[in-house]
C-alpha positions as CSV (number, residue, x, y, z in Angstrom):
1,M,13.1,62.3,37.9
2,L,9.4,61.8,37.5
3,I,8.6,65.4,36.5
4,D,10.9,64.9,33.5
5,F,9.2,61.6,32.8
6,F,5.8,63.5,32.8
7,Y,7.1,66.1,30.3
8,T,8.4,63.3,28.1
9,L,5.0,61.8,27.9
10,R,3.4,65.1,27.1
11,S,6.1,65.7,24.3
12,A,5.0,62.3,22.9
13,K,1.5,63.8,22.4
14,L,0.0,61.6,25.2
15,P,-3.1,63.2,26.9
16,V,-1.6,63.0,30.4
17,S,-3.0,65.4,32.9
18,V,-1.4,66.8,36.1
19,K,-4.1,65.1,38.1
20,E,-3.1,61.7,36.7
21,Y,0.6,62.5,37.4
22,L,-0.2,63.3,41.0
23,T,-2.1,60.0,41.2
24,L,1.0,58.3,40.1
25,L,3.1,60.1,42.7
26,E,0.6,59.1,45.4
27,A,0.7,55.5,44.3
28,V,4.5,55.5,44.3
29,S,4.6,57.0,47.9
30,A,2.0,54.4,49.1
31,G,3.9,51.5,47.6
32,V,1.0,50.4,45.5
33,A,3.1,48.4,43.1
34,G,4.9,46.6,45.9
35,P,8.6,45.9,46.2
36,R,9.9,42.9,44.2
37,S,12.6,42.1,46.8
38,E,14.9,43.8,49.2
39,D,16.5,45.6,46.2
40,G,13.3,47.5,45.6
41,W,11.0,47.8,42.6
42,S,11.7,46.4,39.2
43,L,11.3,48.7,36.2
44,D,8.5,46.4,35.0
45,D,6.6,47.1,38.2
46,F,6.8,50.9,37.6
47,Y,5.9,50.5,33.9
48,Y,2.6,48.8,34.7
49,L,1.8,51.2,37.5
50,A,2.6,54.2,35.3
51,R,0.6,52.9,32.4
52,T,-2.4,52.1,34.6
53,T,-2.5,55.6,36.2
54,L,-1.6,57.7,33.2
55,V,-3.1,56.0,30.1
56,K,-6.9,55.9,29.9
57,D,-7.3,54.5,26.4
58,E,-5.4,51.4,25.1
59,K,-5.0,53.1,21.7
60,H,-2.3,55.2,23.4
61,Y,-0.3,52.2,24.7
62,D,2.1,52.2,21.8
63,K,2.9,55.9,22.2
64,F,3.4,55.3,25.9
65,D,5.7,52.3,25.3
66,R,7.9,54.3,23.0
67,A,8.1,57.3,25.3
68,F,8.7,55.1,28.4
69,A,11.5,53.2,26.5
70,A,13.1,56.5,25.3
71,Y,13.2,57.9,28.8
72,F,14.2,54.9,30.8
73,K,16.6,53.4,28.2
74,G,19.5,51.9,30.1
75,V,18.2,52.8,33.6
76,E,17.4,49.2,34.7
77,M,20.8,47.9,33.6
78,L,22.6,50.8,35.3
79,T,20.8,50.1,38.6
80,D,21.2,46.3,38.5
81,F,24.7,45.1,37.6
82,S,23.7,41.5,37.7
83,K,21.9,41.9,34.3
84,D,23.5,40.9,31.0
85,V,24.7,43.5,28.5
86,P,21.8,44.0,26.0
87,L,22.0,42.0,22.9
88,E,21.5,45.1,20.7
89,W,24.8,46.5,22.0
90,L,26.7,43.5,20.6
91,R,24.6,42.8,17.5
92,K,26.6,45.0,15.1
93,N,29.7,42.9,15.8
94,L,27.8,39.9,14.3
95,E,26.3,41.5,11.2
96,L,28.1,40.3,8.1
97,E,29.0,42.7,5.3
98,L,29.5,41.1,1.9
99,S,30.3,42.5,-1.5
100,P,27.8,42.2,-4.3
101,E,29.9,39.5,-6.0
102,E,30.0,37.5,-2.8
103,K,26.3,37.8,-2.4
104,A,25.7,36.6,-6.0
105,R,27.7,33.4,-5.3
106,I,25.5,32.4,-2.3
107,E,23.0,29.7,-3.4
108,K,19.2,30.2,-3.3
109,K,17.2,27.2,-2.1
110,G,13.7,26.2,-3.3
111,W,10.8,26.2,-0.9
112,D,10.6,22.4,-0.3
113,E,14.4,22.1,-0.1
114,L,14.6,25.0,2.4
115,M,12.0,23.5,4.7
116,E,13.5,20.0,4.5
117,T,17.0,21.3,5.2
118,L,15.7,23.3,8.2
119,K,14.2,20.2,9.7
120,K,17.6,18.3,9.3
121,R,19.5,21.2,10.9
122,F,17.2,21.1,14.0
123,E,17.9,17.4,14.3
124,E,21.7,17.8,13.8
125,Q,22.6,20.9,15.7
126,K,23.6,20.6,19.3
127,E,25.4,23.9,20.0
128,R,25.6,27.6,19.1
129,H,27.1,28.5,15.7
130,E,28.4,31.9,14.5
131,G,29.7,33.0,11.1
132,G,29.1,29.8,9.2
133,N,27.3,28.9,6.0
134,R,25.4,25.7,7.0
135,M,24.0,25.5,10.6
136,I,21.5,27.7,12.4
137,G,23.5,30.6,13.7
138,T,24.4,34.3,13.6
139,G,26.5,36.5,11.2
140,G,27.1,34.0,8.5
141,T,25.7,33.0,5.0
142,S,23.5,30.1,6.2
143,P,19.8,30.3,5.2
144,F,18.9,29.8,8.8
145,G,19.6,32.3,11.6
146,A,20.1,36.0,12.2
147,Y,22.3,39.0,11.3
148,G,23.9,37.4,8.3
149,Y,23.1,37.3,4.6
150,N,21.3,34.8,2.4
151,P,19.1,35.8,-0.6
152,Q,16.3,33.6,0.7
153,G,16.2,32.1,4.2
154,I,14.4,31.6,7.5
155,R,15.0,34.4,10.0
156,I,15.3,33.0,13.6
157,G,15.9,35.3,16.6
158,Q,16.2,38.7,14.8
159,D,14.1,41.7,15.7
160,K,13.5,42.9,12.1
161,G,14.5,42.3,8.5
162,R,17.7,43.8,7.1
163,N,17.7,42.4,3.5
164,K,13.9,41.9,3.1
165,S,14.2,38.4,1.7
166,A,13.3,36.0,4.6
167,V,10.9,33.3,3.5
168,K,9.7,32.6,7.1
169,V,10.3,34.2,10.5
170,W,10.4,31.9,13.5
171,D,9.6,34.5,16.1
172,Q,6.2,36.0,17.2
173,R,6.4,39.8,16.8
174,A,4.2,42.5,18.2
175,Y,2.8,45.1,15.8
176,K,1.2,48.4,16.7
177,D,-2.1,49.8,15.4
178,Y,-1.9,52.7,13.0
179,D,-2.8,55.9,14.8
180,D,-6.0,57.3,13.2
181,S,-5.6,60.6,15.1
182,Q,-2.3,61.5,13.4
183,E,-2.1,65.2,12.7
184,L,-1.6,65.7,8.9
185,G,1.3,68.0,7.9
186,T,-0.6,68.7,4.7
187,R,-4.1,68.8,3.4
188,N,-3.1,67.3,0.0
189,I,-3.9,63.7,1.0
190,K,-7.4,64.8,2.1
191,V,-7.9,66.7,-1.1
192,A,-6.8,63.7,-3.1
193,L,-9.2,61.3,-1.3
194,R,-12.0,63.8,-1.6
195,R,-12.2,63.0,-5.3
196,L,-13.8,59.7,-4.4
197,R,-16.6,61.2,-2.2
198,R,-20.1,61.2,-3.7
199,F,-23.1,62.8,-2.0
200,A,-26.6,61.5,-2.2
201,R,-29.8,63.0,-0.9
202,E,-31.5,60.6,1.5
203,G,-34.1,60.6,4.2
204,A,-36.8,63.2,5.1
205,Q,-36.8,66.9,4.1
206,E,-34.4,68.4,6.6
207,E,-32.3,70.9,4.7
208,L,-33.1,74.3,3.3
209,D,-32.7,74.6,-0.5
210,L,-31.7,78.2,-0.6
211,D,-31.6,78.6,-4.4
212,D,-35.1,77.0,-4.9
213,T,-36.4,79.1,-2.0
214,I,-35.2,82.4,-3.6
215,R,-36.6,81.3,-7.0
216,S,-40.0,80.3,-5.6
217,T,-40.3,83.5,-3.4
218,A,-39.5,85.7,-6.4
219,A,-42.1,83.8,-8.6
220,N,-44.6,84.2,-5.7
221,A,-44.5,88.1,-5.8
222,G,-42.2,88.3,-2.8
223,W,-44.2,86.1,-0.5
224,L,-41.7,83.8,1.3
225,D,-41.9,80.2,0.0
226,L,-39.6,77.9,1.8
227,R,-38.3,74.9,-0.1
228,M,-36.8,71.9,1.8
229,V,-34.7,69.0,0.4
230,P,-33.4,65.8,2.1
231,E,-30.0,66.3,3.8
232,R,-27.0,65.2,1.7
233,H,-25.0,62.2,3.0
234,N,-21.6,61.0,2.0
235,N,-22.6,57.8,0.2
236,V,-19.1,56.2,-0.5
237,K,-18.3,53.0,1.3
238,V,-14.6,52.0,1.7
239,L,-13.0,48.8,2.9
240,L,-9.4,49.5,3.9
241,L,-7.0,46.6,4.3
242,M,-3.6,47.6,5.7
243,D,-0.3,45.7,5.9
244,V,1.4,46.2,9.3
245,G,4.7,45.2,10.8
246,G,8.0,44.1,9.3
247,T,9.1,46.2,6.3
248,M,6.0,48.4,6.8
249,D,7.6,49.9,9.9
250,E,9.6,52.2,7.6
251,H,6.3,53.7,6.3
252,V,4.3,54.1,9.5
253,H,4.1,57.9,9.5
254,R,2.8,58.2,5.9
255,V,0.3,55.3,6.4
256,E,-1.0,57.0,9.6
257,E,-1.5,60.2,7.6
258,L,-3.4,58.3,5.0
259,F,-5.5,56.4,7.7
260,S,-6.3,59.7,9.4
261,A,-7.4,61.4,6.2
262,A,-9.5,58.4,5.2
263,K,-11.4,58.4,8.6
264,T,-12.1,62.1,8.1
265,E,-13.2,61.9,4.5
266,F,-15.3,58.7,4.4
267,K,-18.3,58.3,6.7
268,H,-18.6,54.6,5.8
269,L,-15.1,53.2,6.4
270,E,-14.3,49.7,7.5
271,F,-10.7,48.6,8.1
272,Y,-8.7,45.5,8.9
273,Y,-5.0,44.6,9.2
274,F,-2.9,41.9,7.6
275,H,0.8,41.1,7.5
276,N,2.6,41.0,4.1
277,C,-0.2,39.2,2.2
278,V,-3.9,38.6,3.0
279,Y,-4.6,35.0,4.1
280,D,-7.5,33.3,5.7
281,F,-8.0,35.8,8.5
282,M,-7.4,39.5,9.3
283,W,-7.7,41.5,12.5
284,K,-8.6,45.0,13.8
285,N,-6.4,45.2,16.9
286,N,-2.7,44.3,16.6
287,R,-2.3,43.5,20.3
288,R,-5.0,40.9,20.0
289,R,-4.3,39.7,16.4
290,F,-4.1,36.0,17.4
291,S,-7.1,36.0,19.8
292,E,-9.5,38.2,17.8
293,K,-9.4,37.0,14.3
294,F,-11.8,37.9,11.5
295,P,-12.0,35.1,8.9
296,T,-11.5,36.6,5.4
297,W,-14.5,34.7,4.1
298,D,-16.7,36.5,6.7
299,V,-15.3,39.8,5.6
300,I,-16.1,39.0,2.0
301,R,-19.7,37.9,2.9
302,K,-20.3,40.9,5.3
303,Y,-19.8,43.7,2.8
304,N,-21.6,44.4,-0.4
305,K,-20.0,44.8,-3.8
306,D,-20.6,48.6,-3.6
307,Y,-17.6,48.9,-1.2
308,K,-14.4,50.2,-2.7
309,L,-11.6,47.9,-1.7
310,V,-8.2,49.6,-0.9
311,F,-5.1,47.6,0.0
312,V,-2.2,49.5,1.6
313,G,1.1,47.7,1.7
314,D,4.6,47.7,0.4
315,A,4.2,44.3,-1.3
316,T,7.8,43.5,-0.2
317,M,8.2,39.9,0.8
318,S,9.4,36.6,-0.4
319,P,7.3,35.5,-3.5
320,Y,6.7,32.2,-1.5
321,E,4.5,34.2,0.8
322,I,2.1,35.0,-2.1
323,L,2.3,31.9,-4.2
324,Q,3.0,29.0,-1.8
325,P,0.6,27.3,0.7
326,G,2.3,27.5,4.1
327,G,4.2,30.6,2.8
328,S,3.2,32.9,5.6
329,V,6.1,34.0,7.8
330,E,3.9,33.5,10.9
331,Y,1.9,30.3,10.5
332,N,1.2,27.5,8.0
333,N,-1.6,28.9,5.8
334,E,-3.5,26.2,4.0
335,E,-4.1,28.3,0.9
336,A,-1.7,30.6,-0.9
337,G,-2.1,34.3,-0.4
338,A,-2.7,34.7,-4.2
339,E,-5.9,32.7,-3.8
340,W,-7.3,35.1,-1.2
341,L,-6.3,38.2,-3.2
342,Q,-8.2,36.8,-6.2
343,R,-11.3,36.2,-4.0
344,L,-11.2,39.7,-2.6
345,T,-10.8,41.4,-5.9
346,H,-13.5,39.3,-7.4
347,A,-15.9,40.1,-4.5
348,F,-15.2,43.9,-4.7
349,P,-14.7,44.8,-8.4
350,K,-13.6,48.3,-7.6
351,F,-10.2,48.0,-6.0
352,V,-6.7,49.5,-5.9
353,W,-3.4,48.8,-4.1
354,I,-1.6,51.8,-2.6
355,N,2.1,51.1,-2.2
356,P,4.3,53.4,0.1
357,E,7.5,52.1,-1.4
358,P,9.1,54.5,-3.9
359,Q,7.9,53.6,-7.4
360,G,11.5,53.6,-8.7
361,V,12.3,50.4,-6.7
362,W,9.2,48.4,-7.8
363,Q,10.9,46.8,-10.8
364,Y,13.6,45.4,-8.5
365,R,11.2,43.6,-6.1
366,Q,9.9,40.3,-7.5
367,S,7.0,40.2,-5.0
368,I,5.8,43.6,-6.1
369,G,5.6,42.4,-9.7
370,V,3.6,39.4,-8.5
371,I,1.1,41.5,-6.6
372,Q,0.8,43.9,-9.5
373,Q,-0.2,41.1,-11.7
374,L,-2.7,39.8,-9.2
375,V,-4.4,43.2,-8.8
376,S,-4.5,43.8,-12.6
377,Q,-1.8,46.5,-12.5
378,R,-4.0,48.6,-10.2
379,M,-1.1,49.6,-8.0
380,Y,-0.4,53.2,-7.2
381,P,2.3,54.9,-5.1
382,L,1.5,56.6,-1.9
383,T,1.9,60.1,-3.3
384,V,-0.6,62.9,-4.0
385,K,-0.6,62.1,-7.7
386,G,-0.8,58.4,-7.1
387,L,-3.8,58.8,-4.7
388,E,-5.5,61.1,-7.2
389,E,-5.1,58.5,-10.0
390,A,-6.3,55.7,-7.6
391,M,-9.4,57.7,-6.5
392,R,-10.2,58.5,-10.2
393,L,-10.2,54.8,-11.0
394,L,-12.4,53.9,-8.1
395,S,-14.9,56.7,-9.1
396,K,-15.6,55.2,-12.5
């Protein structure tokens, strides 16, 4: 079984060697993980043992998690019949399908009314509800719960958004870092980004100026006259702020391509993550986003105005997340996201927003219109043409 597991990891582009695989086998034989009970090891025990022996860099953790889950999906349940049937197997039975006319009849609530009503529901509700339109439950038209439908609500206990309209999410979710080593299927993104690069000659004379050497040698009757110039350096500085998680999960591959190309093309590149909208802090590692925060004020003060500011995000969220204090889906932010966007664009006058959502749907997303207004219509699609136009604007 484990040899197939090894090849699964290799297929997932994980740098796993035969030596590390043999170390895993030796650890399994020696009982390093230790039995949980008389029934043997748990799958969790083996997961941590395998990750410790096979993965040498935490940037590969997400690839390992996906490969491990794909290979061992269902194994633990099949070997332990005391476990419950996974919720995802039953979830589809709870999802509610409504016609457009029925959806139009469901009432939207304002922000204050939504929060006050949620507070009352927590006080009133004593049991599980399913298929209703009022209490916290599943599969209904209530603004509170999961796997149902409401044009604006609070998602509680659902792994990801289906209608992209939740105002707040009451579960902590784990996001993965974008992979900056993603192999590009095309050079077009690199070529588009290259329009922004500017070279400047800096430092001591270290580089041969061939044209001037030939010219000087010819003028000197053939006597060699070497001419040196300072080495050229890529002088463009880029501050990249990337939306991660939630609706951005649909665009991971293309954003990873963009991230890889940016790290190749720009020598001076700084990056941070945010979720949906920028608030009072950002982070560099999604696994530690709550423990290693970077205050947005510090980011603004740290980098000079000569940095080109590039936002990457689908701008798809509830408008409350942009315009309302406390609108963040993950915590109660004291100031609205719009305030922070204005501060950032004021601090870095040369900025653009790159949107991976197809441009044809922008007019149907209220939040995209709000973001476009806040960034002075400097929003471009994540296409070759869109990137070329964005880089041309930043080059001015």
